[in-house]
Steps between C-alpha positions, in 0.01 A plus 500: 500500500379174362557348155231555242306218343610464137139473384383811684499727195252746345510297171316210657264699723146522368378839626126435475337803666839628627630645175533859628702378797734300275546803279604722793721227643687443180546875459600570858876533436455731203519874535172621646414148633303457817718538809291262711252226413304307762346167394259301712287190452435151631728201466562389148406819313859556386638776723826313563535415131459869406761621757753245378420583140569871573837399646582281197415792271723734704788252474452479124525880478824502698333639810548388861190335649436308821213265580419462867240235575410550866361150537863383503687818605251642748654311790839669436579846647401784260866582436444363146324833434814706561619723215204428267597802292782290345222319315296616202201286608407342833219239496358399836261204509253397777525830687226391741738253665706776669227754571480575871869423567660824612847456354368389167251781477767759581745346248230497231414866573860615473567276196199648330626853560849423376368339182274799432775752567730316262235482228499119505204261458302291742241230450327332793260203509272397790188294553287810585477864417711768684192608694434145620856451629515570871819708477606632842735779378278786373776637277535159326122470459489836325791407270327180393202701377724707270542233236271397219298222655381203293265219606637216288207317351490120470451350153161367405464150356553605139813700597630207709472278196685762289769517772542117496523500118757783511720302746460186286612692185809631686587138575447399135180309586165522327216508751165459321221706659296193601798349676573830676138528615518141633811588702334812635191297594692225679801693627555759774371859476838660558715566192837394642390142575337491153832605346672225693250250349603631157862427586408141596307458178790641298732239643247222464418587136867525406571166661201325343530696168128573530298812428282651770156344492242451772568123524874561520455768769277262699768229474801725574336670803311187616172694497 
């Protein structure tokens, strides 16, 4: 697997319209939790964050979890899926990147069965729904439809502002609403680049011993 980002936790995820999904995800490892969750959505909606957060939570509970991002691991042979039943939770990200590849599809099918037979948990993320994936192996296609499927909804502008302010608070920064709205207006739409901007502003404000104001943000980011 791949190391988890330290900041990919449930505590700093603003659920917006995805509260029911977050509730099921955080309860997945409990008795009676969902065996299989399938998340899908466009880039930047937070699927990767949620999968890593689920693994962090499993680690905190003394469980064995593995995060497999197929954007980096998909070019390896699917041997990494051997003996998945040793895990309590397997989180597979960017499933669409290996769909149509015979060995991967077969390994996923067998891994799915072994997890289910052992009573372990699986969470998968992709950029489209199970029906929209062009899976070649019919048995795998049917397995993917067994899970609870969630279309992860992007945050609206008010929720994006709340997410920025939450991240700022975690860093010990105060982000006034008008400054946050200015950053959202001038900055990128995606949340990850916005959070990177917050990191830059955090360093700049500490260095200059300045609070976050619109003039300071303009100066620090050369906007």
